[in-house]
C-alpha positions as CSV (number, residue, x, y, z in Angstrom):
1,X,118.6,123.5,75.9
2,X,121.5,121.0,76.6
3,X,121.8,117.9,74.6
4,X,121.1,114.8,76.6
5,X,121.8,111.1,76.0
6,X,119.2,108.6,77.2
7,X,120.7,105.3,78.5
8,X,118.3,102.4,79.1
9,X,119.5,99.4,81.2
10,X,118.0,96.1,82.1
11,X,116.3,95.9,85.5
12,X,114.8,92.4,85.9
13,X,112.8,91.6,82.7
14,X,113.5,91.6,79.0
15,X,109.8,91.7,78.1
16,X,109.2,95.4,79.0
17,X,111.9,96.6,76.7
18,X,109.8,97.1,73.6
19,X,107.2,99.2,75.3
20,X,109.8,101.2,77.1
21,X,111.5,102.2,73.9
22,X,108.3,102.8,72.1
23,X,107.2,105.4,74.7
24,X,110.6,107.0,74.6
25,X,110.5,107.4,70.8
26,X,106.9,108.6,70.9
27,X,107.3,111.0,73.9
28,X,110.8,112.4,73.4
29,X,110.9,115.0,70.6
30,X,114.2,116.3,69.4
31,X,117.6,114.8,68.6
32,X,118.6,112.8,71.6
33,X,120.8,109.7,71.3
34,X,119.1,106.6,72.7
35,X,121.5,104.0,74.0
36,X,120.4,100.6,75.3
37,X,122.9,98.6,77.4
38,X,122.0,95.0,78.3
39,X,123.8,91.7,79.0
40,X,122.7,88.2,78.4
41,X,120.0,89.1,75.8
42,X,118.8,86.1,73.7
43,X,119.7,86.3,70.1
44,X,116.1,86.3,68.9
45,X,115.3,89.3,71.0
46,X,118.4,91.2,69.7
47,X,117.3,90.6,66.1
48,X,113.7,91.5,66.9
49,X,114.6,94.8,68.5
50,X,117.1,95.8,65.8
51,X,114.5,95.1,63.2
52,X,111.8,97.0,65.1
53,X,113.6,100.2,65.9
54,X,116.3,100.4,63.2
55,X,118.7,103.3,63.6
56,X,116.6,105.0,66.4
57,X,118.6,103.1,69.0
58,X,122.3,102.3,69.5
59,X,122.6,98.9,71.1
60,X,125.4,97.7,73.4
61,X,124.9,94.0,74.1
62,X,127.2,92.2,76.5
63,X,127.4,88.3,76.5
64,X,126.6,87.9,80.2
65,X,123.9,89.3,82.5
66,X,124.9,92.5,84.1
67,X,123.7,94.2,87.3
68,X,122.1,97.6,86.7
69,X,125.1,99.5,88.0
70,X,127.5,97.7,85.6
71,X,125.2,98.6,82.7
72,X,124.9,102.2,83.8
73,X,128.7,102.6,84.0
74,X,129.1,101.1,80.5
75,X,126.5,103.6,79.3
76,X,128.1,106.5,81.1
77,X,131.5,105.7,79.4
78,X,129.8,106.0,76.0
79,X,128.0,109.3,76.8
80,X,129.5,112.3,75.0
81,X,126.8,114.9,76.0
82,X,127.0,116.9,79.2
83,X,123.8,115.4,80.5
84,X,122.5,111.8,80.6
85,X,119.3,110.2,81.6
86,X,119.7,106.7,83.0
87,X,116.6,104.6,83.3
88,X,115.4,101.0,83.7
89,X,113.8,99.2,80.8
90,X,110.5,98.9,82.7
91,X,109.9,102.6,82.7
92,X,107.3,104.2,80.4
93,X,107.8,107.9,80.0
94,X,104.9,110.4,79.6
95,X,104.7,113.3,77.2
96,X,106.8,116.3,78.2
97,X,108.9,114.3,80.6
98,X,112.5,115.3,79.6
99,X,112.4,119.1,79.2
100,X,111.5,119.8,82.9
101,X,114.4,117.6,84.1
102,X,116.9,119.5,81.9
103,X,115.4,122.9,82.9
104,X,115.6,122.0,86.6
105,X,119.3,121.0,86.3
106,X,120.1,124.3,84.5
107,X,118.3,126.4,87.1
108,X,119.5,124.7,90.2
109,X,122.9,123.4,89.2
110,X,121.9,120.0,90.4
111,X,124.1,116.9,89.7
112,X,121.0,114.7,89.9
113,X,117.3,115.4,89.0
114,X,114.5,112.9,89.3
115,X,110.9,112.9,88.2
116,X,107.7,111.9,89.9
117,X,107.6,108.1,89.5
118,X,104.3,106.3,89.3
119,X,103.8,102.5,89.8
120,X,100.2,102.6,88.5
121,X,98.5,104.8,85.9
122,X,97.2,107.0,88.7
123,X,99.3,106.1,91.7
124,X,102.5,107.5,93.0
125,X,105.5,105.2,93.7
126,X,107.6,108.1,94.9
127,X,108.1,111.9,94.5
128,X,111.5,112.3,95.9
129,X,113.1,110.4,98.7
130,X,114.2,110.9,102.3
131,X,116.7,108.8,104.2
132,X,115.6,108.4,107.8
133,X,118.4,107.2,110.2
134,X,117.8,105.9,113.7
135,X,120.3,104.6,116.2
136,X,120.5,101.6,118.6
137,X,123.5,101.2,120.9
138,X,125.5,103.6,118.7
139,X,124.7,101.7,115.5
140,X,123.0,103.5,112.6
141,X,120.0,102.0,110.9
142,X,118.8,103.6,107.6
143,X,115.2,103.5,106.4
144,X,114.1,104.6,102.9
145,X,111.2,107.0,102.7
146,X,109.3,107.2,99.4
147,X,107.6,110.6,99.6
148,X,103.9,110.6,98.7
149,X,104.0,106.9,98.0
150,X,100.5,105.5,97.5
151,X,99.0,108.9,96.8
152,X,96.7,109.4,93.8
153,X,98.1,111.3,90.8
154,X,95.8,112.6,88.0
155,X,96.6,115.6,85.8
156,X,99.3,117.5,87.5
157,X,99.6,118.1,91.2
158,X,100.5,120.8,93.8
159,X,104.1,119.6,94.4
160,X,106.9,122.0,93.8
161,X,110.5,121.4,92.9
162,X,112.4,120.4,96.0
163,X,115.6,118.8,97.2
164,X,115.8,115.1,97.7
165,X,118.1,112.9,99.9
166,X,118.5,110.4,97.0
167,X,116.8,109.5,93.8
168,X,115.2,106.2,92.8
169,X,117.2,104.5,90.0
170,X,114.1,104.0,87.8
171,X,114.8,107.3,86.1
172,X,117.6,109.8,86.8
173,X,119.1,112.8,84.9
174,X,122.7,113.3,85.9
175,X,125.7,115.5,84.9
176,X,127.6,112.7,83.1
177,X,131.1,113.8,83.9
178,X,130.4,114.3,87.6
179,X,128.7,110.9,87.8
180,X,131.7,109.3,86.2
181,X,134.2,111.1,88.4
182,X,132.4,110.2,91.6
183,X,131.6,106.7,90.6
184,X,128.1,107.1,91.8
185,X,127.0,103.6,90.6
186,X,128.8,101.1,92.7
187,X,129.0,97.8,90.8
188,X,129.3,95.7,94.0
189,X,125.6,96.5,94.8
190,X,122.8,94.6,93.1
191,X,120.3,96.4,95.3
192,X,120.1,99.5,97.5
193,X,122.3,101.3,94.9
194,X,119.9,104.3,95.0
195,X,120.8,105.1,98.6
196,X,124.5,104.4,98.0
197,X,124.6,106.8,95.1
198,X,122.7,109.4,97.1
199,X,125.2,109.3,99.9
200,X,128.0,109.5,97.3
201,X,126.4,112.6,95.7
202,X,125.8,114.2,99.2
203,X,129.4,113.5,100.4
204,X,130.7,115.4,97.3
205,X,128.3,118.3,98.0
206,X,126.3,117.7,94.8
207,X,122.7,118.9,94.7
208,X,119.9,116.4,94.2
209,X,116.4,117.6,93.2
210,X,112.9,116.4,92.5
211,X,111.2,118.0,89.4
212,X,107.4,117.3,89.7
213,X,106.6,118.6,86.2
214,X,108.3,115.5,84.9
215,X,106.3,112.2,85.3
216,X,107.2,108.6,84.3
217,X,105.7,105.3,85.3
218,X,107.5,102.0,86.0
219,X,105.9,98.7,85.4
220,X,105.6,96.8,88.7
221,X,105.0,93.1,87.9
222,X,102.3,91.2,89.6
223,X,103.9,87.9,88.5
224,X,106.6,86.8,86.1
225,X,104.8,85.2,83.2
226,X,107.3,85.3,80.3
227,X,109.9,82.6,79.8
228,X,112.5,85.1,78.6
229,X,112.2,86.9,82.0
230,X,113.1,84.0,84.2
231,X,116.9,84.3,84.0
232,X,117.2,88.1,84.4
233,X,114.6,88.0,87.3
234,X,116.5,85.3,89.1
235,X,119.8,87.2,88.6
236,X,118.5,90.5,89.8
237,X,116.8,89.2,93.0
238,X,119.3,86.6,93.9
239,X,119.2,86.6,97.7
240,X,122.8,85.6,98.3
241,X,124.1,88.4,96.1
242,X,121.8,91.0,97.6
243,X,122.8,90.0,101.2
244,X,126.5,90.3,100.2
245,X,125.7,93.8,98.8
246,X,123.9,94.9,102.0
247,X,126.8,93.7,104.1
248,X,129.2,95.6,101.8
249,X,127.0,98.7,102.1
250,X,127.1,98.5,105.9
251,X,130.9,98.4,105.9
252,X,131.1,101.2,103.4
253,X,128.7,103.6,105.2
254,X,128.7,102.2,108.8
255,X,124.9,101.9,108.4
256,X,122.5,98.9,108.4
257,X,120.1,99.5,105.5
258,X,117.8,96.6,106.0
259,X,115.2,99.1,107.3
260,X,115.0,97.7,110.7
261,X,114.8,94.1,109.4
262,X,111.9,94.8,107.1
263,X,113.8,94.4,103.8
264,X,114.4,90.6,104.1
265,X,110.6,90.0,104.2
266,X,110.1,92.4,101.2
267,X,112.8,90.4,99.3
268,X,110.8,87.2,99.9
269,X,107.7,89.0,98.6
270,X,109.6,90.1,95.5
271,X,110.9,86.6,94.8
272,X,107.5,85.2,95.2
273,X,106.6,86.9,91.9
274,X,108.3,84.0,90.2
275,X,106.8,80.6,90.9
276,X,108.5,77.4,92.1
277,X,108.0,75.5,88.8
278,X,109.8,78.1,86.6
279,X,112.6,78.1,89.1
280,X,112.9,74.3,88.9
281,X,112.3,74.2,85.1
282,X,113.3,77.6,83.6
283,X,111.5,77.0,80.3
284,X,108.1,77.0,78.7
285,X,107.1,73.8,80.5
286,X,107.9,75.3,83.9
287,X,105.9,78.4,83.1
288,X,103.0,76.3,81.9
289,X,102.9,74.4,85.2
290,X,103.1,77.6,87.1
291,X,100.1,79.1,85.2
292,X,98.0,75.9,85.9
293,X,98.8,75.7,89.6
294,X,98.7,79.5,90.2
295,X,95.4,79.8,88.3
296,X,93.9,76.9,90.3
297,X,95.0,78.4,93.6
298,X,93.7,81.9,92.7
299,X,90.3,80.4,91.7
300,X,90.1,78.2,94.8
301,X,91.4,80.7,97.4
302,X,90.7,84.2,96.0
303,X,87.2,83.5,94.9
304,X,85.8,83.2,98.4
305,X,88.0,86.1,99.6
306,X,86.6,88.4,96.9
307,X,83.1,87.3,97.8
308,X,83.7,88.1,101.5
309,X,85.2,91.5,100.7
310,X,82.2,92.3,98.4
311,X,79.8,91.3,101.2
312,X,81.7,93.4,103.8
313,X,81.6,96.4,101.5
314,X,77.9,96.1,101.1
315,X,77.3,95.8,104.9
316,X,79.6,98.8,105.6
317,X,77.8,100.9,102.9
318,X,80.7,101.3,100.6
319,X,78.3,102.1,97.8
320,X,77.4,105.4,99.5
321,X,80.6,106.8,98.0
322,X,79.3,106.2,94.5
323,X,82.0,105.4,91.8
324,X,84.8,106.9,93.8
């Protein structure tokens, strides 16, 4: 089986890094180099990680925050194996995750292979992706389709290996030299780089596949609650930078990728995961104020909402389903 280098990059939080690496070390047998590329990491976190993982990880720390594409390209330039896995630092791999990806690449000749990605312990985020394109007055509008998103996933499933239009950036196995040659990770894009890279692979005639025997989960935050995560979260989801990227994407591919205007609303939803006080005071004091205010609001608003939902469930005989 081919050697493979695993490259972990920062997505939008530092706090998920420890668990990400722990699951990689635990669930990835064999001699695979593990390379972590991150920018703007506080000194105390660097020391903590080095002490915790010793020589199991090779660290590449850059002084300033990097967008994920910048980090991936730095990692790719360091890769000496034929294959590389590039994943975000909020991904937790499951046992047996890597071998099916490598086997799929060998048997299909794919340039890119992606696993099933969960966003809950038993919930699918996506199992492959489709790019739906519609037209208005001659202009193309692209919409991202997350196959089987929201479906339950327990112990295996009926899905079979199939082609995909693009792959989520959470976790990808790539042929390293091909990825470098094509420049599949465009550093001008802070978001929607997954579609951009898929179009780049497709233009070159490179195969992209889903391998459902491989399963990972990414940690979808309900709210930003760690002080150390404020800076990277603000950087990743900076609205101005993302708008510039979307405008650049449209010029590059002659396609609007705001999903018919739905993406701006979703970006507001994402940004709402970091409260106003930590934005005003990006320190422990701001986070403390956020916890107090958010906790009060949840108690005052969600309490009655939960009560009404429970009452509605009783009236509509939800209990007839048992514990399902």
